[in-house]
Structures are given as C-alpha cells and as structure tokens.
A tleap script that builds the chain and sets N, CA, C and O, in Angstrom:
source leaprc.protein.ff14SB
mol = sequence {
  NMET LYS LEU PRO ILE ILE LYS HIE LEU SER
  ASN PHE ILE GLN GLU ASN ASP GLN ASP TYR
  VAL ILE GLU THR ILE GLU THR LEU GLU ALA
  LEU THR GLU VAL PRO SER LEU LYS ASP GLU
  GLU LEU ASP VAL ILE GLY GLU LEU ILE SER
  ASN MET TYR GLY ALA VAL GLU VAL ASP LYS
  MET ILE LYS ASP GLY MET SER GLN LYS GLU
  ALA LEU ASN THR PHE MET GLY ARG VAL LEU
  GLY SER ILE ASP CASN
}
set mol.1.N position { -11.135 -17.209 -24.578 }
set mol.1.CA position { -11.370 -17.488 -23.333 }
set mol.1.C position { -12.326 -18.867 -23.493 }
set mol.1.O position { -13.206 -19.082 -24.326 }
set mol.2.N position { -11.830 -19.746 -22.372 }
set mol.2.CA position { -12.399 -21.058 -22.346 }
set mol.2.C position { -13.301 -21.390 -21.169 }
set mol.2.O position { -12.822 -21.539 -20.045 }
set mol.3.N position { -14.470 -21.496 -21.389 }
set mol.3.CA position { -15.428 -21.673 -20.241 }
set mol.3.C position { -15.160 -22.726 -19.167 }
set mol.3.O position { -15.442 -22.495 -17.991 }
set mol.4.N position { -14.611 -23.895 -19.565 }
set mol.4.CA position { -14.223 -24.850 -18.656 }
set mol.4.C position { -13.000 -24.517 -17.956 }
set mol.4.O position { -12.871 -24.934 -16.805 }
set mol.5.N position { -11.900 -23.686 -18.594 }
set mol.5.CA position { -10.815 -23.336 -17.789 }
set mol.5.C position { -11.263 -22.407 -16.660 }
set mol.5.O position { -10.947 -22.576 -15.482 }
set mol.6.N position { -12.087 -21.330 -17.159 }
set mol.6.CA position { -12.570 -20.315 -16.250 }
set mol.6.C position { -13.367 -21.039 -15.064 }
set mol.6.O position { -13.139 -20.663 -13.914 }
set mol.7.N position { -14.256 -22.024 -15.289 }
set mol.7.CA position { -14.986 -22.719 -14.247 }
set mol.7.C position { -13.952 -23.297 -13.264 }
set mol.7.O position { -13.967 -23.092 -12.050 }
set mol.8.N position { -12.971 -24.110 -13.988 }
set mol.8.CA position { -11.987 -24.662 -13.080 }
set mol.8.C position { -11.103 -23.775 -12.108 }
set mol.8.O position { -10.651 -24.142 -11.024 }
set mol.9.N position { -10.951 -22.577 -12.688 }
set mol.9.CA position { -10.220 -21.599 -11.850 }
set mol.9.C position { -11.021 -21.090 -11.038 }
set mol.9.O position { -10.566 -20.720 -9.956 }
set mol.10.N position { -12.102 -20.964 -11.256 }
set mol.10.CA position { -13.321 -20.297 -10.333 }
set mol.10.C position { -13.445 -21.281 -8.993 }
set mol.10.O position { -13.517 -20.891 -7.827 }
set mol.11.N position { -13.451 -22.577 -9.437 }
set mol.11.CA position { -13.457 -23.634 -8.175 }
set mol.11.C position { -12.267 -23.570 -7.524 }
set mol.11.O position { -12.340 -23.834 -6.324 }
set mol.12.N position { -11.022 -23.255 -8.019 }
set mol.12.CA position { -9.810 -23.121 -7.341 }
set mol.12.C position { -9.793 -21.939 -6.360 }
set mol.12.O position { -9.236 -22.026 -5.266 }
set mol.13.N position { -10.437 -20.804 -6.798 }
set mol.13.CA position { -10.350 -19.710 -6.128 }
set mol.13.C position { -11.359 -19.908 -4.920 }
set mol.13.O position { -11.068 -19.458 -3.812 }
set mol.14.N position { -12.635 -20.634 -5.161 }
set mol.14.CA position { -13.452 -20.896 -3.969 }
set mol.14.C position { -12.891 -21.775 -2.958 }
set mol.14.O position { -13.243 -21.638 -1.787 }
set mol.15.N position { -11.970 -22.751 -3.333 }
set mol.15.CA position { -11.280 -23.583 -2.538 }
set mol.15.C position { -10.104 -23.031 -1.768 }
set mol.15.O position { -9.809 -23.429 -0.641 }
set mol.16.N position { -9.522 -22.201 -2.353 }
set mol.16.CA position { -8.215 -21.673 -1.974 }
set mol.16.C position { -8.273 -20.294 -1.712 }
set mol.16.O position { -8.812 -19.969 -0.654 }
set mol.17.N position { -7.780 -19.305 -2.538 }
set mol.17.CA position { -7.985 -17.898 -2.301 }
set mol.17.C position { -7.511 -17.143 -3.595 }
set mol.17.O position { -6.532 -17.487 -4.257 }
set mol.18.N position { -8.288 -16.117 -3.863 }
set mol.18.CA position { -8.083 -15.389 -5.096 }
set mol.18.C position { -6.736 -14.723 -5.117 }
set mol.18.O position { -6.303 -14.393 -6.221 }
set mol.19.N position { -6.126 -14.518 -4.210 }
set mol.19.CA position { -4.871 -14.079 -4.203 }
set mol.19.C position { -3.858 -14.849 -5.011 }
set mol.19.O position { -3.078 -14.195 -5.703 }
set mol.20.N position { -3.780 -16.159 -5.002 }
set mol.20.CA position { -2.950 -16.908 -5.820 }
set mol.20.C position { -3.198 -16.710 -7.362 }
set mol.20.O position { -2.275 -16.612 -8.170 }
set mol.21.N position { -4.408 -16.666 -7.663 }
set mol.21.CA position { -4.730 -16.297 -9.190 }
set mol.21.C position { -4.170 -14.733 -9.462 }
set mol.21.O position { -3.516 -14.470 -10.471 }
set mol.22.N position { -4.466 -13.838 -8.552 }
set mol.22.CA position { -3.884 -12.467 -8.864 }
set mol.22.C position { -2.511 -12.433 -8.898 }
set mol.22.O position { -1.981 -11.737 -9.764 }
set mol.23.N position { -1.742 -13.134 -8.018 }
set mol.23.CA position { -0.217 -13.056 -8.125 }
set mol.23.C position { 0.202 -13.840 -9.451 }
set mol.23.O position { 1.205 -13.469 -10.061 }
set mol.24.N position { -0.431 -14.741 -9.829 }
set mol.24.CA position { 0.015 -15.640 -11.051 }
set mol.24.C position { -0.229 -14.679 -12.196 }
set mol.24.O position { 0.628 -14.634 -13.079 }
set mol.25.N position { -1.381 -13.847 -12.289 }
set mol.25.CA position { -1.566 -13.067 -13.309 }
set mol.25.C position { -0.503 -11.968 -13.343 }
set mol.25.O position { -0.019 -11.642 -14.427 }
set mol.26.N position { -0.120 -11.386 -12.209 }
set mol.26.CA position { 0.919 -10.479 -12.316 }
set mol.26.C position { 2.210 -11.131 -12.773 }
set mol.26.O position { 2.923 -10.509 -13.560 }
set mol.27.N position { 2.554 -12.278 -12.366 }
set mol.27.CA position { 3.732 -12.937 -12.898 }
set mol.27.C position { 3.671 -13.071 -14.409 }
set mol.27.O position { 4.650 -12.763 -15.090 }
set mol.28.N position { 2.525 -13.530 -14.960 }
set mol.28.CA position { 2.354 -13.780 -16.260 }
set mol.28.C position { 2.478 -12.466 -17.120 }
set mol.28.O position { 3.011 -12.425 -18.229 }
set mol.29.N position { 1.984 -11.530 -16.542 }
set mol.29.CA position { 2.115 -10.061 -17.156 }
set mol.29.C position { 3.534 -9.661 -17.156 }
set mol.29.O position { 3.936 -8.993 -18.109 }
set mol.30.N position { 4.309 -9.971 -16.250 }
set mol.30.CA position { 5.806 -9.395 -16.099 }
set mol.30.C position { 6.344 -10.236 -17.122 }
set mol.30.O position { 7.060 -9.614 -17.906 }
set mol.31.N position { 6.209 -11.597 -17.386 }
set mol.31.CA position { 6.796 -12.479 -18.402 }
set mol.31.C position { 6.585 -11.875 -19.847 }
set mol.31.O position { 7.403 -12.188 -20.712 }
set mol.32.N position { 5.547 -11.035 -20.163 }
set mol.32.CA position { 5.022 -10.689 -21.377 }
set mol.32.C position { 6.184 -9.749 -21.863 }
set mol.32.O position { 6.406 -9.641 -23.069 }
set mol.33.N position { 6.971 -9.029 -20.872 }
set mol.33.CA position { 7.852 -8.111 -21.235 }
set mol.33.C position { 9.108 -8.646 -21.724 }
set mol.33.O position { 9.898 -7.850 -22.231 }
set mol.34.N position { 9.429 -9.939 -21.644 }
set mol.34.CA position { 10.554 -10.694 -22.095 }
set mol.34.C position { 10.728 -10.423 -23.723 }
set mol.34.O position { 9.905 -10.907 -24.501 }
set mol.35.N position { 11.759 -9.684 -24.163 }
set mol.35.CA position { 11.783 -9.456 -25.450 }
set mol.35.C position { 11.988 -10.580 -26.503 }
set mol.35.O position { 11.788 -10.427 -27.708 }
set mol.36.N position { 12.399 -11.696 -25.929 }
set mol.36.CA position { 12.831 -12.896 -26.800 }
set mol.36.C position { 11.590 -13.849 -26.982 }
set mol.36.O position { 11.747 -14.919 -27.570 }
set mol.37.N position { 10.380 -13.487 -26.496 }
set mol.37.CA position { 9.125 -14.404 -26.528 }
set mol.37.C position { 8.733 -14.319 -28.078 }
set mol.37.O position { 8.916 -13.293 -28.733 }
set mol.38.N position { 8.192 -15.462 -28.593 }
set mol.38.CA position { 7.645 -15.412 -29.883 }
set mol.38.C position { 6.146 -15.128 -29.670 }
set mol.38.O position { 5.591 -15.230 -28.576 }
set mol.39.N position { 5.549 -14.767 -30.803 }
set mol.39.CA position { 4.172 -14.451 -30.883 }
set mol.39.C position { 3.466 -15.550 -30.329 }
set mol.39.O position { 2.674 -15.261 -29.432 }
set mol.40.N position { 3.572 -16.812 -30.670 }
set mol.40.CA position { 2.796 -17.877 -30.211 }
set mol.40.C position { 2.951 -17.823 -28.654 }
set mol.40.O position { 1.944 -17.924 -27.953 }
set mol.41.N position { 4.078 -17.680 -28.151 }
set mol.41.CA position { 4.060 -17.776 -26.795 }
set mol.41.C position { 3.430 -16.752 -26.074 }
set mol.41.O position { 2.923 -17.013 -24.983 }
set mol.42.N position { 3.389 -15.423 -26.625 }
set mol.42.CA position { 2.750 -14.324 -26.119 }
set mol.42.C position { 1.080 -14.525 -26.175 }
set mol.42.O position { 0.324 -13.962 -25.383 }
set mol.43.N position { 0.683 -15.330 -27.134 }
set mol.43.CA position { -0.673 -15.699 -27.359 }
set mol.43.C position { -1.074 -16.509 -26.205 }
set mol.43.O position { -2.040 -16.218 -25.500 }
set mol.44.N position { -0.245 -17.633 -26.000 }
set mol.44.CA position { -0.633 -18.567 -24.983 }
set mol.44.C position { -0.675 -17.923 -23.492 }
set mol.44.O position { -1.529 -18.264 -22.674 }
set mol.45.N position { 0.320 -16.968 -23.221 }
set mol.45.CA position { 0.283 -16.302 -22.063 }
set mol.45.C position { -0.879 -15.324 -21.884 }
set mol.45.O position { -1.470 -15.223 -20.809 }
set mol.46.N position { -1.219 -14.539 -23.072 }
set mol.46.CA position { -2.331 -13.726 -23.178 }
set mol.46.C position { -3.682 -14.491 -22.753 }
set mol.46.O position { -4.533 -14.083 -21.963 }
set mol.47.N position { -3.669 -15.727 -23.485 }
set mol.47.CA position { -4.949 -16.458 -23.144 }
set mol.47.C position { -5.075 -17.031 -21.755 }
set mol.47.O position { -6.181 -17.169 -21.233 }
set mol.48.N position { -4.085 -17.325 -21.225 }
set mol.48.CA position { -3.969 -17.680 -19.682 }
set mol.48.C position { -4.405 -16.599 -18.737 }
set mol.48.O position { -5.185 -16.734 -17.794 }
set mol.49.N position { -3.777 -15.483 -19.132 }
set mol.49.CA position { -4.170 -14.113 -18.448 }
set mol.49.C position { -5.698 -13.784 -18.462 }
set mol.49.O position { -6.299 -13.374 -17.469 }
set mol.50.N position { -6.220 -13.985 -19.584 }
set mol.50.CA position { -7.706 -13.602 -19.908 }
set mol.50.C position { -8.616 -14.606 -19.276 }
set mol.50.O position { -9.750 -14.299 -18.908 }
set mol.51.N position { -8.071 -15.911 -19.141 }
set mol.51.CA position { -9.078 -16.898 -18.584 }
set mol.51.C position { -8.903 -16.575 -17.033 }
set mol.51.O position { -9.907 -16.622 -16.322 }
set mol.52.N position { -7.793 -16.284 -16.540 }
set mol.52.CA position { -7.625 -15.915 -15.002 }
set mol.52.C position { -8.439 -14.607 -14.661 }
set mol.52.O position { -9.040 -14.515 -13.591 }
set mol.53.N position { -8.441 -13.730 -15.481 }
set mol.53.CA position { -9.197 -12.546 -15.046 }
set mol.53.C position { -10.748 -12.811 -15.273 }
set mol.53.O position { -11.565 -12.101 -14.686 }
set mol.54.N position { -11.126 -13.757 -16.060 }
set mol.54.CA position { -12.567 -14.196 -16.183 }
set mol.54.C position { -12.889 -14.990 -14.978 }
set mol.54.O position { -13.953 -14.801 -14.390 }
set mol.55.N position { -12.032 -15.862 -14.581 }
set mol.55.CA position { -12.322 -16.446 -13.184 }
set mol.55.C position { -12.351 -15.506 -12.018 }
set mol.55.O position { -13.105 -15.720 -11.069 }
set mol.56.N position { -11.603 -14.539 -12.059 }
set mol.56.CA position { -11.643 -13.474 -10.834 }
set mol.56.C position { -13.058 -12.691 -10.873 }
set mol.56.O position { -13.687 -12.393 -9.857 }
set mol.57.N position { -13.458 -12.405 -12.175 }
set mol.57.CA position { -14.820 -11.842 -12.406 }
set mol.57.C position { -15.994 -12.625 -11.985 }
set mol.57.O position { -16.952 -12.184 -11.350 }
set mol.58.N position { -15.822 -13.846 -12.407 }
set mol.58.CA position { -16.935 -14.863 -12.025 }
set mol.58.C position { -16.941 -15.044 -10.413 }
set mol.58.O position { -17.991 -15.091 -9.773 }
set mol.59.N position { -15.693 -15.136 -9.844 }
set mol.59.CA position { -15.802 -15.192 -8.506 }
set mol.59.C position { -16.316 -14.068 -7.661 }
set mol.59.O position { -16.802 -14.233 -6.542 }
set mol.60.N position { -16.171 -12.836 -8.307 }
set mol.60.CA position { -16.929 -11.665 -7.785 }
set mol.60.C position { -18.271 -11.755 -7.928 }
set mol.60.O position { -18.968 -11.425 -6.969 }
set mol.61.N position { -18.837 -12.177 -9.042 }
set mol.61.CA position { -20.299 -12.395 -9.154 }
set mol.61.C position { -20.918 -13.445 -8.034 }
set mol.61.O position { -21.942 -13.240 -7.382 }
set mol.62.N position { -20.169 -14.479 -7.965 }
set mol.62.CA position { -20.549 -15.527 -7.029 }
set mol.62.C position { -20.519 -14.972 -5.527 }
set mol.62.O position { -21.371 -15.357 -4.726 }
set mol.63.N position { -19.700 -14.222 -5.224 }
set mol.63.CA position { -19.601 -13.631 -3.875 }
set mol.63.C position { -20.764 -12.483 -3.706 }
set mol.63.O position { -21.170 -12.087 -2.613 }
set mol.64.N position { -21.181 -12.066 -4.859 }
set mol.64.CA position { -22.403 -11.092 -4.901 }
set mol.64.C position { -23.703 -11.827 -4.751 }
set mol.64.O position { -24.753 -11.197 -4.628 }
set mol.65.N position { -23.668 -13.196 -4.755 }
set mol.65.CA position { -24.782 -13.972 -4.544 }
set mol.65.C position { -25.415 -14.722 -5.815 }
set mol.65.O position { -26.524 -15.258 -5.833 }
set mol.66.N position { -24.567 -14.663 -6.795 }
set mol.66.CA position { -25.102 -15.491 -7.904 }
set mol.66.C position { -24.539 -17.000 -7.746 }
set mol.66.O position { -23.572 -17.252 -7.026 }
set mol.67.N position { -25.076 -17.753 -8.318 }
set mol.67.CA position { -24.768 -19.236 -8.456 }
set mol.67.C position { -23.532 -19.328 -9.398 }
set mol.67.O position { -23.365 -18.447 -10.242 }
set mol.68.N position { -22.664 -20.366 -9.279 }
set mol.68.CA position { -21.700 -20.462 -10.126 }
set mol.68.C position { -21.912 -20.513 -11.746 }
set mol.68.O position { -21.146 -19.941 -12.522 }
set mol.69.N position { -22.959 -21.213 -12.124 }
set mol.69.CA position { -23.588 -21.519 -13.209 }
set mol.69.C position { -24.121 -20.191 -13.755 }
set mol.69.O position { -23.878 -19.808 -14.900 }
set mol.70.N position { -24.925 -19.453 -12.796 }
set mol.70.CA position { -25.478 -18.157 -13.406 }
set mol.70.C position { -24.296 -17.127 -13.734 }
set mol.70.O position { -24.270 -16.445 -14.758 }
set mol.71.N position { -23.249 -17.103 -12.654 }
set mol.71.CA position { -22.180 -16.203 -12.987 }
set mol.71.C position { -21.368 -16.576 -14.192 }
set mol.71.O position { -20.929 -15.661 -14.889 }
set mol.72.N position { -21.130 -17.783 -14.499 }
set mol.72.CA position { -20.382 -18.061 -15.726 }
set mol.72.C position { -21.011 -17.842 -17.065 }
set mol.72.O position { -20.358 -17.512 -18.054 }
set mol.73.N position { -22.473 -18.063 -17.059 }
set mol.73.CA position { -23.399 -17.766 -18.063 }
set mol.73.C position { -23.325 -16.257 -18.384 }
set mol.73.O position { -23.158 -15.916 -19.555 }
set mol.74.N position { -23.451 -15.250 -17.312 }
set mol.74.CA position { -23.624 -14.040 -17.241 }
set mol.74.C position { -22.143 -13.283 -18.047 }
set mol.74.O position { -22.072 -12.423 -18.925 }
set mol.75.N position { -21.092 -14.032 -17.308 }
set mol.75.CA position { -19.845 -13.574 -17.844 }
set mol.75.C position { -19.731 -13.826 -19.232 }
set mol.75.O position { -19.462 -12.839 -19.916 }
set mol.76.N position { -19.886 -15.031 -19.877 }
set mol.76.CA position { -19.696 -15.466 -21.151 }
set mol.76.C position { -20.651 -14.600 -21.995 }
set mol.76.O position { -20.239 -14.044 -23.013 }
set mol.77.N position { -21.874 -14.489 -21.593 }
set mol.77.CA position { -22.794 -13.568 -22.194 }
set mol.77.C position { -22.158 -12.088 -22.520 }
set mol.77.O position { -22.241 -11.625 -23.658 }
set mol.78.N position { -21.619 -11.487 -21.620 }
set mol.78.CA position { -20.761 -10.077 -21.787 }
set mol.78.C position { -19.604 -10.340 -22.613 }
set mol.78.O position { -19.272 -9.479 -23.427 }
set mol.79.N position { -19.005 -11.317 -22.522 }
set mol.79.CA position { -17.769 -11.529 -23.490 }
set mol.79.C position { -18.462 -11.783 -25.005 }
set mol.79.O position { -18.052 -11.161 -25.986 }
set mol.80.N position { -19.354 -12.583 -25.073 }
set mol.80.CA position { -19.753 -12.769 -26.568 }
set mol.80.C position { -20.527 -11.518 -26.990 }
set mol.80.O position { -20.582 -11.330 -28.205 }
set mol.81.N position { -21.114 -10.663 -26.221 }
set mol.81.CA position { -21.818 -9.425 -26.457 }
set mol.81.C position { -20.784 -8.466 -26.915 }
set mol.81.O position { -20.988 -7.800 -27.930 }
set mol.82.N position { -19.551 -8.338 -26.148 }
set mol.82.CA position { -18.586 -7.514 -26.584 }
set mol.82.C position { -17.813 -7.800 -28.014 }
set mol.82.O position { -17.280 -6.901 -28.666 }
set mol.83.N position { -17.833 -9.183 -28.400 }
set mol.83.CA position { -17.326 -9.701 -29.525 }
set mol.83.C position { -18.281 -9.345 -30.725 }
set mol.83.O position { -17.778 -9.069 -31.814 }
set mol.84.N position { -19.540 -9.345 -30.566 }
set mol.84.CA position { -20.496 -8.935 -31.539 }
set mol.84.C position { -20.511 -7.521 -31.838 }
set mol.84.O position { -20.924 -7.137 -32.933 }
set mol.85.N position { -20.054 -6.630 -30.871 }
set mol.85.CA position { -20.192 -5.208 -31.209 }
set mol.85.C position { -19.051 -4.655 -31.936 }
set mol.85.O position { -19.051 -3.471 -32.275 }
savepdb mol mol.pdb
quit
C-alpha cells in the first residue's frame, strides 16, 4: 500500500463519489479471474485493489469525523501493526 496513492484516491472520493472507486474495485477483481494473466500483472492489480480499499476505509473515517491526516495515519498504523503481528 502506498500512502500517497491512498491520499489521492481519498481526495477523489471526497470530490466525486465513493461508488466510482467501489465499481473500479469490482472491475479489477473480475479481471483477476482471467487465466492468462501473469503473476506480475496480478500483483499490480492486487496493489491497485488494496490501495482503493484503503482509500474507502480512510473515507469512512473522515465521514466519522476524523481529519484526513488523522484518518490516513490511523489507517497506516493499523496496516503496519498487522504486518508486525
């Protein structure tokens, strides 16, 4: 996951609508079922999906009253905490 991408997508959600990102996630998930995709291509799609899910989570925190900076830091703290465990 890349924080600058999650931040950019979070801004996109705030300016537009979360549905665009959700529909893109669904499309990318459907693409992962193409049998001819190489591992590297699946890795890229997986990275995009995880960044988009991260932006959706950050957006939820912002809607619950956190600032964007606080939401991003909280989210990345959870991610890093789960990696350490």
